[in-house]
C-alpha positions in Angstrom: 20.6 -26.4 -66.5 22.2 -28.0 -69.6 24.3 -31.2 -70.0 25.8 -31.8 -73.4 28.4 -34.2 -74.8 31.4 -32.2 -75.9 32.9 -35.2 -77.7 32.0 -38.9 -78.3 34.6 -41.5 -79.3 33.4 -44.9 -80.6 35.8 -47.8 -81.2 34.4 -51.0 -82.8 35.9 -54.4 -83.5 33.5 -57.1 -84.6 30.7 -57.0 -82.1 32.7 -55.3 -79.4 32.2 -51.5 -79.0 34.0 -49.1 -76.7 32.3 -45.8 -76.2 33.7 -42.7 -74.5 31.7 -39.5 -73.8 33.0 -36.2 -72.5 30.2 -34.1 -71.1 29.9 -30.4 -70.3 27.6 -29.0 -67.7 26.2 -25.5 -67.4 24.1 -24.5 -64.4 24.3 -24.0 -60.7 26.8 -26.2 -58.9 24.3 -28.1 -56.8 24.3 -31.9 -56.4 23.1 -33.5 -59.7 23.2 -36.7 -61.6 23.2 -37.6 -65.3 21.8 -40.7 -67.0 22.8 -42.4 -70.3 21.2 -45.7 -71.5 23.8 -48.4 -72.4 23.3 -51.8 -74.1 22.2 -54.8 -72.0 25.2 -56.7 -70.8 27.1 -53.6 -69.7 27.9 -54.1 -66.1 29.0 -51.5 -63.5 32.6 -52.8 -63.8 32.5 -51.8 -67.5 31.8 -48.2 -66.7 35.0 -46.3 -66.1 36.1 -42.7 -65.6 39.0 -41.5 -67.8 41.4 -38.6 -67.7 40.6 -35.8 -70.1 44.1 -36.1 -71.6 42.9 -39.2 -73.4 40.1 -37.4 -75.2 42.4 -34.4 -76.0 45.0 -36.8 -77.5 42.4 -38.6 -79.7 41.1 -35.2 -80.8 44.6 -34.1 -81.9 45.3 -37.4 -83.7 42.1 -37.3 -85.7 42.1 -33.5 -86.5 42.3 -32.5 -90.1 45.8 -32.0 -91.4 47.5 -30.1 -94.2 49.6 -32.2 -96.6 52.5 -31.1 -98.7 52.6 -32.2 -102.3 55.8 -32.0 -104.4 57.0 -32.9 -107.8 60.4 -34.1 -109.0 62.4 -32.5 -111.7 60.6 -33.5 -115.0 64.0 -34.1 -116.6 64.9 -36.5 -113.9 64.8 -40.1 -115.3 63.8 -41.6 -111.9 60.3 -42.7 -111.2 58.0 -40.0 -110.1 57.3 -40.3 -106.4 54.9 -38.5 -104.1 55.3 -38.1 -100.3 52.5 -40.5 -99.5 54.3 -43.3 -101.4 57.3 -43.2 -99.0 57.4 -46.4 -97.0 56.6 -45.8 -93.3 56.4 -49.5 -92.4 57.5 -50.2 -88.9 60.0 -53.0 -88.1 61.7 -54.3 -85.0 64.7 -52.1 -85.5 62.7 -48.8 -85.8 61.7 -48.7 -82.1 58.2 -47.9 -83.3 55.1 -49.1 -81.4 57.1 -50.5 -78.5 59.9 -52.2 -80.4 63.4 -52.8 -79.0 65.4 -49.8 -77.8 67.7 -48.3 -80.4 71.5 -48.7 -80.0 73.2 -45.9 -78.1 74.7 -44.6 -81.3 71.4 -44.7 -83.2 69.0 -41.8 -83.8 66.9 -40.8 -80.8 63.2 -41.7 -81.3 60.6 -39.1 -80.5 58.5 -40.1 -77.5 55.4 -39.2 -79.5 56.0 -42.3 -81.6 55.4 -44.6 -78.7 51.7 -45.5 -78.2 50.4 -46.4 -74.7 47.4 -48.7 -75.3 46.4 -48.7 -71.6 43.7 -46.1 -70.9 44.2 -43.6 -68.1 41.5 -44.4 -65.6 40.9 -42.1 -62.6 38.9 -41.7 -59.4 36.7 -39.0 -60.8 33.8 -36.9 -59.5 31.2 -39.7 -60.1 29.5 -42.3 -58.0 28.0 -44.8 -60.4 24.9 -46.9 -60.0 23.4 -49.2 -62.6 19.7 -49.9 -63.1 18.6 -53.0 -65.1 15.4 -54.7 -66.0 12.4 -53.6 -63.9 14.7 -51.2 -61.9 15.5 -49.3 -65.1 11.7 -48.8 -65.7 11.6 -47.0 -62.4 14.5 -44.6 -63.0 12.4 -41.6 -62.1 11.5 -43.2 -58.7 15.2 -44.0 -58.0 16.3 -40.5 -58.8 13.5 -39.0 -56.6 14.5 -41.3 -53.8 18.0 -39.8 -54.0 16.7 -36.3 -53.9 17.0 -35.5 -57.7 14.2 -34.0 -59.7 14.0 -35.5 -63.2 11.8 -33.7 -65.7 8.9 -35.6 -67.3 10.4 -34.8 -70.7 13.7 -36.5 -69.8 11.9 -39.6 -68.4 9.7 -39.8 -71.5 12.8 -39.7 -73.7 14.3 -42.5 -71.7 11.4 -44.9 -72.0 12.1 -46.2 -75.6 15.6 -47.2 -74.7 14.5 -49.0 -71.5 11.7 -50.7 -73.5 14.5 -52.2 -75.7 16.1 -53.7 -72.7 19.0 -51.2 -72.3 20.5 -50.7 -68.9 20.6 -47.3 -67.2 23.8 -46.2 -65.5 23.4 -43.1 -63.3 26.4 -40.9 -62.5 26.0 -38.9 -59.3 28.3 -35.9 -59.5 30.4 -34.6 -56.6 30.3 -30.9 -57.4 33.3 -30.3 -55.1 35.5 -32.1 -57.6 34.1 -30.6 -60.7 36.5 -28.5 -62.9 35.0 -25.1 -63.7 36.1 -23.6 -67.1 34.2 -20.3 -66.8 31.1 -19.0 -65.0 28.6 -21.7 -64.5 30.2 -23.9 -67.1 31.9 -27.1 -65.9 33.9 -29.8 -67.7 33.2 -33.2 -66.4 35.5 -36.2 -66.7 35.0 -38.5 -69.7 33.1 -41.8 -69.1 33.8 -45.0 -71.0 31.8 -48.2 -71.3 32.3 -51.2 -73.4 29.8 -53.8 -74.7 30.3 -57.2 -76.3 26.8 -57.1 -77.9 26.2 -55.2 -81.2 24.1 -52.0 -81.0 23.3 -49.2 -83.3 21.9 -46.5 -81.0 24.0 -44.2 -78.7 21.8 -41.7 -76.9 23.6 -38.4 -77.0 21.2 -36.0 -75.3 
């Protein structure tokens, strides 16, 4: 059985952090749960399931790109200009980033230029529980009471984070709603949490 994070997205502004993880699972499709420590202050309401399209779009937007470089005629008296110097500043009349609609006679704006800042939440394959304080220290007992077998190595790896006061969300997976992508390999829905407290560690395994 192997659970790994296919991708992790971290957004930060001041002390606020928004973290999204997209896990993969390889193993028999029997009931299982996965655990990831989060900063203290993260409540159950701050743990959400996203659509995979969100992660796919971020991956495309942040992928490496090829750039074209060109030169003007050396005999041209005009100032030399490179493509990256061209002004791309958005204004109210450009219909960029949610500006006013263009006039009927104006150029049609590609839908890709509109940015939807609202995340696509979904009712995914998870049932979330959150353990805090002394409850988090007994994560192994909680899992056992639910019928899950946590390895001693996994519980040992969890201890330092719990000792720092981190909370422990547990995602119980409904295997009937899991998307198989080949053999015993399944792609699970991304999970997002946000914290208003600064932190430097994001457990990724």
